[in-house]
C-alpha positions in Angstrom: 16.5 2.9 -26.1 18.1 4.4 -29.3 15.9 7.5 -29.0 17.8 8.0 -25.5 21.5 7.1 -26.9 20.5 10.2 -29.2 19.0 12.5 -26.6 21.8 11.7 -24.0 24.1 12.8 -26.7 22.7 15.7 -27.4 22.7 16.6 -23.6 26.5 16.0 -23.7 27.0 18.4 -26.0 25.2 21.0 -23.5 27.2 19.8 -20.8 24.8 17.7 -19.3 25.5 13.9 -18.0 22.7 11.6 -18.5 21.8 8.4 -17.1 19.5 5.8 -18.0 17.5 3.2 -15.9 17.4 -0.5 -17.5 14.0 -0.6 -15.3 12.9 -4.1 -13.6 11.2 -6.3 -15.9 12.3 -4.2 -19.0 15.0 -4.1 -21.5 18.2 -6.3 -20.0 17.2 -5.9 -16.5 15.7 -8.9 -14.4 11.9 -9.7 -14.1 11.6 -10.9 -10.6 7.7 -11.7 -10.0 5.6 -8.9 -8.5 3.7 -5.7 -10.2 5.6 -3.3 -11.7 4.0 -0.6 -10.8 5.1 3.4 -10.9 5.7 3.1 -7.3 8.0 0.3 -7.3 10.1 1.9 -10.4 10.3 5.3 -8.6 11.5 3.5 -5.4 14.2 1.7 -8.0 15.6 5.1 -9.8 14.5 6.7 -5.9 17.9 4.2 -4.7 19.8 4.7 -7.6 19.7 8.5 -7.2 21.2 8.4 -3.5 23.7 5.0 -4.7 25.0 7.7 -7.5 25.0 10.7 -4.6 22.8 12.6 -7.3 21.0 15.5 -5.5 18.6 16.6 -7.1 18.5 15.3 -10.7 16.7 16.6 -13.6 14.1 13.4 -14.6 12.4 12.7 -17.8 11.1 10.4 -19.4 8.7 8.8 -21.6 5.8 6.7 -21.0 6.4 4.4 -18.3 9.2 6.5 -17.8 7.3 9.6 -17.6 5.5 8.1 -14.8 8.2 6.9 -12.8 10.1 10.3 -12.6 6.8 12.1 -11.8 6.2 9.6 -9.0 9.8 9.6 -7.7 9.7 13.6 -7.6 6.1 13.5 -6.2 7.6 10.9 -3.2 11.3 12.8 -2.9 12.0 13.9 0.4 11.8 16.8 0.5 9.8 17.1 -2.7 11.9 18.0 -5.5 10.3 20.7 -7.5 
């Protein structure tokens, strides 16, 4: 997570707001039974975007976070481009 803290600090210097998602089953979040697929994480991320009323945020991630971001964008209604 320290990589993202440094990135968030840099984004803030550029006037952006950064939000880090502690994905289900990772970090300090709960790990309920079931598969943790990109679709599951994308649904969680889409719910966070909606709950925070973020509209069309710029998404980024590394490894599973990149798959989650891409899946979230691809499944958005209307599609985010």
